[in-house]
Steps between C-alpha positions, in 0.01 A plus 500: 500500500291633215195710575248580208315829501306726275747710322670699380768612753382776731138371551359458836500135444879524430546690839301213679709235325825659614362521850406134505834406367672667782268323752561174332877548505493582879299187584711247306630220714774410237697740310479511119213246521336661191799614292453831326255746650294708261162657439358407162234728339209366295246670285185407688379315796400176329868478397617577850302210636592275218876564559475342849280218403735389220814545711639793304486704829519388867233743619277791381423830666137597415280790636187355656315793661531883495366697794306732263407284205442171692589153372714448192230287339721354222744368738238365738364303196856379391584383856168323540553330153848362592508157665863542615573859607470625861559837647797475754597850581331839523653845435312832538627762253417872541365646172621847429392616153681790326435676166783464255502767245728696261682772694345838452170373353194657679245252626225676279698396194516129569275312272569145588587318822637140484493250784379179642121505540505483875748794515265699273202418714677576828593862367163557331403810707841655449495432123136642467596828688847565343465343155121469423536472134796263495448146351576231750685205327530167675835308497603157624716670763584830646851466360381446150291812538816699548632356177188597302505858637873538408416397146298808448747771375230763536523499880121464532510155652555414866491181709438385859759287676637431838709740696756215542606487130867591462487561115336789325530566130712795404319832526226353737422590863272358760258679720630589847196360672281191485198543264294223624147593610566328823852550648471184720512241221665161525498178311522153641744275301512116561797272403378194321687168499429167337415225758349489838830404654604859465230624745670637826519284805300769692284790354341811628238499218342252263304529172230280366209493257152339534185462306195476717199288435233691305250542777404773753737557784791292355750801516382573853561142601858525373572823682349369804755217511777762479336687793448190712871414474607842600663583170552859386414534137721774325314509148238328298455540106237334289533396133242344281541130438563454118232310308271503809284814500395613843774322691790671654839403633635682813865568559554528867829603697518459880745517769638183641753214490387265220640210700362581832221271633260797521541588127516151390172430678331814337608421154406135521149603601477753221617248251229269598221772468588649172469379135872581419790585713860584420792610708674783318797577735633577851755755590633742770372858541698763325540869585467773242817571306645846504 
């Protein structure tokens, strides 16, 4: 099985892809049903989604929500735009950011810090306190940030990356403790596959989007349907509808078996009452990874 992810190796997306691959292996009914197993890195999320849509990968591991930063908006939009991809598995990954710096360099001497935008945001208080004059440089991934820091022979560049990374450039060290502003930090990853036939036979959670009619109380009506069917909603995120100012699409995750009569009834009622409806996926609950 081939799983696409935002590379390069060592990123949190890579960790999620490897975790999904282990789960997929364990659940196979037939041995060697996919041939060679591998996780394939791509440069950006549009390429990750495209790899599955075009058949260059069997699935994609993508972050969809962080407990501190909220929804990963680009991936919500990409999932919404795809007519064929569905989320079929969930994995919660613990985020443990560490400072990667040249050994012996005092924090006060660091002039640049490279990392993914979300990592920089999640360590903002630490960076402001310890390196108030450092320039924050955004990279496409945390792993790429390490490469950028290593290119600086002066030793005045650092990076932020996960505690799980096995490789450090020669002469570099990592901080002994997590530098995130909030220590309890996790990201929800979803495994995307092409085709509704890949949805599980039974789910603990389901994920859908809806655009409510542009009138007073329309969102309340949608939520009342969820309440009336005894469904526990686990998250809701809104995104502007493109080319329709003032209208919003709501991304909703809730607990329940997508194929049970109760959930089928709730979703059928919702679909009738909204302007647009799309099922985005269904999956089992996942515990946080160590």
